[in-house]
Structures are given as C-alpha cells and as structure tokens.
N, C-alpha and C positions, 0 to 999 in steps of 0.2 A: 501493500499500500505504502499510493507516494504522498510523503509529510508534507500537510495543510496545517493555515494557523488558525484550524478552526473560532477561537475564541477571539479575535480580530475582526469579525465572514458581521455578515447582515443574514440572522439563520432564521428563518418563518417558523416556528413549531404551533403543533398540535397539541391538544390534549386528544389523547388515546382512554381507551375504557379497562384496562391492563393498567392495575393498583400496581406492579413490579418496576413499567415501563409506560409511566409517564404519559410522558411528548416521543410525537418523532416527527421529524419534516424531514421532508426530498429536496437533498443540496445541489445544485452542483453534479447534478448524476449519482453523488452516496445518497444510501438511504441510514442517518442518523437517526441513535435514542438514547436517550438516559434514563437509564436503569436510580430502583427510587433506592437508598440503603439505608442501612439501622444507624441513624443519626442518631445520639453523635459520637459513638464509638468509631466511623467508620464517618466518610467523609459521606457528603447528603447527596451528589448526583456522579454517576458513573458514566460516559458519555462515549456512547460507540460507533463504530463506521462502521454497515457494510456487516456485524455480524462482527466482529471485534472492535471487544475493549480496548481503547485507545492511551482513556487517564480519567486521573475523578479531581472533583471543582467540590468546592461551596457554594457560590456565589458566582447566580451568573449575566454575564460582562450585561451588564446596557443594550447591545448591540441587537442583544440578541428576545425576537418577541413572541408573543404565545401565544396564537389562537382560541379563547376560549366559549369550553361548548354552552349550549344549555342546562347540559345532565345536569353541573354544575350548581351546585346550592352557594350564590355567596354566607359571608363569615358575620356582617348583616343582620341579618334578617332575623329574622325575630319568630317563634312556632305561637301565635295564641292559640 
C-alpha cells in the first residue's frame, strides 16, 4: 500500500450501522474505516485502509467531516 497522509486529507465520513466500525469513507479509490476501540485503555479509533490497519487516533482532524444519519438521536433530546 502506498503511503498517504490521510490526516491532512479532506475526508467525508458516513456513519454506519456497525457499532465496531461506526465510520466509513470511499476516498481516492480507497475504502477507509474507523474502528471504535476500548477507550481509554486503547486509542479511541483505529484507522483502516482497504482492510489493513494503518494507525491509531484519538482526535479526529478538523478537516474530516461526518455525515450524520437520521437514526441517531441528539444527545440533547429528552424523553418526556
């Protein structure tokens, strides 16, 4: 796999229904995924490119955006 600086790329993520891999992106011909880890014992996410583990990350870069789905409820909503 050729090395790329994904942290500086403008990546648009989509939420998935998979709780282990909650974010996915098709970016530059690559299948990108973020795996949710056992935080704080481990890094929050592990970054995968085409099924290969590439690096661990705790904070998502500001240039990455996430498209939210309607199935997620706002943390500010209250059940009355």
